[in-house]
C-alpha positions as CSV (number, residue, x, y, z in Angstrom):
1,M,22.7,15.9,16.4
2,S,25.1,13.0,16.1
3,V,24.8,10.3,13.6
4,T,23.4,7.9,16.3
5,D,20.8,10.4,17.1
6,K,19.3,10.5,13.6
7,P,15.8,9.2,13.3
8,P,15.7,5.7,11.8
9,I,14.7,5.0,8.2
10,T,11.1,3.9,8.3
11,V,9.9,0.9,6.3
12,L,6.5,-0.6,5.2
13,C,6.7,-4.1,4.0
14,V,4.0,-5.3,1.6
15,D,4.0,-9.1,0.8
16,D,1.2,-11.7,1.0
17,H,3.5,-14.3,2.5
18,P,3.9,-14.3,6.3
19,L,7.3,-15.9,6.1
20,V,8.7,-13.3,3.7
21,R,7.4,-10.5,6.1
22,K,8.7,-12.3,9.1
23,G,12.1,-12.7,7.5
24,V,12.2,-9.0,6.5
25,A,11.2,-8.1,10.1
26,A,14.0,-10.2,11.5
27,I,16.7,-8.6,9.3
28,L,15.5,-5.0,9.9
29,S,15.3,-5.7,13.7
30,T,19.2,-6.0,13.8
31,E,19.8,-2.7,12.1
32,P,19.5,0.2,14.5
33,D,19.0,2.8,11.7
34,L,16.1,1.0,10.2
35,Q,12.5,0.7,11.6
36,L,9.8,-1.6,10.4
37,L,6.6,0.5,10.9
38,A,3.9,-1.8,9.4
39,E,3.3,-4.9,7.5
40,A,0.6,-5.3,4.7
41,A,-0.6,-8.6,3.0
42,T,-2.7,-7.0,0.3
43,G,-2.6,-3.9,-2.0
44,H,-5.5,-2.2,-0.1
45,Q,-3.9,-2.8,3.3
46,A,-0.7,-1.2,1.7
47,L,-2.5,1.9,0.5
48,K,-4.3,2.4,3.9
49,L,-1.0,1.9,5.8
50,F,1.0,4.0,3.5
51,R,-1.4,6.9,4.0
52,Q,-1.4,6.4,7.7
53,Y,2.4,6.1,8.2
54,V,3.9,7.7,5.1
55,P,7.2,5.5,5.4
56,D,10.5,6.5,4.1
57,I,10.8,3.2,2.1
58,T,8.1,0.7,1.0
59,L,9.1,-2.8,0.0
60,M,6.4,-3.8,-2.6
61,D,5.7,-7.4,-3.6
62,L,4.6,-7.3,-7.4
63,R,2.2,-10.1,-6.9
64,L,-0.6,-9.6,-4.4
65,P,-3.9,-11.3,-3.9
66,D,-6.2,-8.4,-4.7
67,M,-4.4,-6.1,-7.0
68,P,-0.9,-6.1,-8.8
69,G,1.9,-4.5,-6.8
70,I,2.5,-2.3,-9.8
71,E,-0.9,-0.8,-9.5
72,V,-0.4,-0.2,-5.8
73,T,2.8,1.5,-6.6
74,R,1.2,3.8,-9.2
75,E,-1.7,4.6,-6.7
76,I,0.9,5.6,-3.9
77,R,3.1,7.7,-6.2
78,K,-0.1,9.4,-7.6
79,E,-0.8,10.7,-4.1
80,F,2.8,10.9,-2.8
81,P,5.2,11.6,-5.8
82,E,8.3,11.4,-3.6
83,A,7.4,8.0,-2.3
84,K,10.5,5.6,-2.4
85,I,9.4,2.2,-3.3
86,I,11.5,-1.0,-3.9
87,A,9.9,-3.9,-5.8
88,L,10.4,-7.1,-3.9
89,T,9.7,-10.0,-6.3
90,S,10.7,-13.3,-7.7
91,Y,10.0,-12.0,-11.3
92,D,13.4,-11.3,-13.1
93,G,12.3,-10.8,-16.6
94,D,13.3,-7.6,-18.4
95,Q,9.6,-6.7,-19.0
96,D,8.8,-7.2,-15.4
97,V,11.7,-4.7,-14.5
98,Y,10.6,-2.2,-17.3
99,R,7.0,-2.2,-16.0
100,A,8.1,-1.7,-12.4
101,L,10.5,1.2,-13.2
102,E,7.8,2.9,-15.4
103,A,5.5,2.6,-12.4
104,G,8.0,4.5,-10.4
105,V,9.9,2.1,-8.3
106,R,13.3,3.2,-7.2
107,G,14.8,-0.3,-6.6
108,Y,14.2,-3.9,-7.8
109,L,15.2,-6.6,-5.4
110,L,14.8,-10.3,-6.2
111,K,13.4,-12.2,-3.2
112,E,16.4,-14.7,-3.5
113,L,18.7,-11.7,-2.6
114,V,16.8,-10.4,0.5
115,H,19.0,-11.8,3.1
116,T,22.1,-10.3,1.4
117,E,21.0,-7.1,-0.2
118,I,17.8,-5.7,1.5
119,V,19.6,-3.5,4.0
120,R,21.9,-2.0,1.3
121,A,18.9,-1.6,-1.1
122,I,17.0,0.4,1.5
123,R,19.9,2.6,2.3
124,I,20.8,3.3,-1.3
125,V,17.2,4.1,-2.2
126,Y,16.7,6.3,0.8
127,S,19.8,8.3,-0.2
128,G,18.1,9.2,-3.5
129,K,19.7,6.7,-5.8
130,R,18.3,3.8,-7.7
131,F,19.1,0.2,-6.7
132,L,19.3,-2.5,-9.4
133,P,21.4,-5.6,-8.6
134,P,23.8,-6.8,-11.3
135,E,21.4,-9.7,-12.0
136,V,18.6,-7.3,-12.9
137,S,20.8,-4.9,-14.7
138,Q,22.2,-7.8,-16.9
139,Q,18.5,-8.7,-17.9
140,L,18.0,-5.1,-19.1
141,S,21.2,-4.8,-21.0
142,E,20.7,-8.2,-22.7
143,F,17.4,-7.0,-24.2
144,F,18.4,-3.4,-24.9
145,P,17.0,-1.7,-26.9
146,E,13.5,-2.8,-25.7
147,V,11.3,-4.2,-28.3
148,A,7.8,-3.8,-27.0
149,L,4.8,-5.9,-28.1
150,T,1.5,-4.1,-28.6
151,A,-1.2,-4.8,-26.0
152,R,-3.3,-6.8,-28.6
153,E,-0.1,-8.9,-29.4
154,V,0.3,-9.6,-25.7
155,D,-3.3,-10.7,-25.6
156,V,-2.8,-13.0,-28.6
157,L,0.3,-14.5,-27.1
158,K,-1.6,-15.2,-23.7
159,L,-4.1,-17.2,-25.7
160,V,-1.3,-19.1,-27.7
161,A,0.2,-20.0,-24.3
162,R,-3.3,-21.5,-23.4
163,G,-3.1,-23.7,-26.5
164,F,-5.7,-21.7,-28.6
165,G,-5.4,-22.0,-32.4
166,N,-5.8,-18.9,-34.7
167,K,-9.6,-19.3,-35.2
168,E,-10.1,-19.8,-31.4
169,I,-8.1,-16.6,-30.7
170,G,-10.0,-14.7,-33.3
171,D,-13.3,-15.8,-31.8
172,E,-12.1,-14.9,-28.2
173,L,-10.8,-11.4,-29.3
174,G,-13.5,-10.7,-31.8
175,T,-11.1,-10.5,-34.9
176,A,-10.5,-12.4,-38.2
177,S,-8.2,-15.4,-38.1
178,G,-6.1,-14.0,-40.8
179,T,-5.5,-10.8,-38.6
180,V,-4.5,-13.2,-35.8
181,K,-2.0,-14.9,-38.1
182,A,-0.4,-11.6,-39.0
183,Q,-0.3,-10.6,-35.2
184,I,1.5,-13.9,-34.4
185,Q,4.1,-13.3,-37.2
186,S,4.8,-9.9,-35.8
187,V,5.3,-11.5,-32.4
188,L,7.7,-14.0,-33.8
189,S,9.7,-11.4,-35.5
190,K,9.9,-9.1,-32.5
191,L,10.9,-11.8,-30.1
192,G,13.2,-13.5,-32.6
193,A,11.3,-16.8,-32.1
194,K,11.2,-19.8,-34.4
195,D,7.6,-20.8,-33.8
196,R,4.7,-20.2,-31.4
197,T,6.1,-22.5,-28.7
198,H,9.3,-20.7,-28.8
199,A,7.6,-17.4,-28.6
200,V,5.6,-18.5,-25.5
201,T,8.9,-19.7,-23.9
202,I,10.7,-16.4,-24.6
203,A,7.7,-14.5,-23.4
204,L,7.6,-16.3,-20.0
205,Q,11.3,-15.9,-19.4
206,R,11.2,-12.2,-20.1
207,G,8.1,-11.6,-18.0
208,I,6.0,-10.5,-21.0
209,I,3.3,-12.9,-19.9
210,H,2.9,-15.0,-16.7
211,L,1.0,-18.3,-16.3
212,E,-0.3,-17.5,-12.8
213,A,-4.0,-16.5,-12.8
214,G,-4.6,-12.8,-12.5
215,V,-0.9,-11.8,-13.1
216,T,0.1,-9.8,-16.1
């Protein structure tokens, strides 16, 4: 079998924005070795279509209307451990990248780089290697080693971002305001922040928290 006779690399594109899917479809249509099998706009559609087609590569938006793309990735890889998934996202914080890699993605592509990098990303991941563009690798190296906040510290920080005071946070989480104060001090120390506002700014930049509803 010659190189030109090889079956194409099959792709499932998961994104809730029709324009993004249309752009991906247009790019892939110009590559004879790539075939777009199906498109999904939600996490549940993605799971159904993956099971139906079992594509070689899945492009996965991390923000979907019904469930986070990271959860969809985990579900797919639970059933299909060899699945090759590339995160397709506008999130560039180091914590976003760590979460996606932990979920099992093999590549991390920022949407702003889709037109220039998507074909290369698909071929690299299909070959069995990881794909992390320089912009993403730089984010990881800048904050290495990773200093992780506990789940409770993240909860506290989300409420700080919403303007809650210590007592309000304590009431919301069912803990004493003194405990909340200690947790905030721990957050400031781990993030190297000067104050609460600075901590929220850092957390947003790094993807530890997001302001969009339903996105964590």
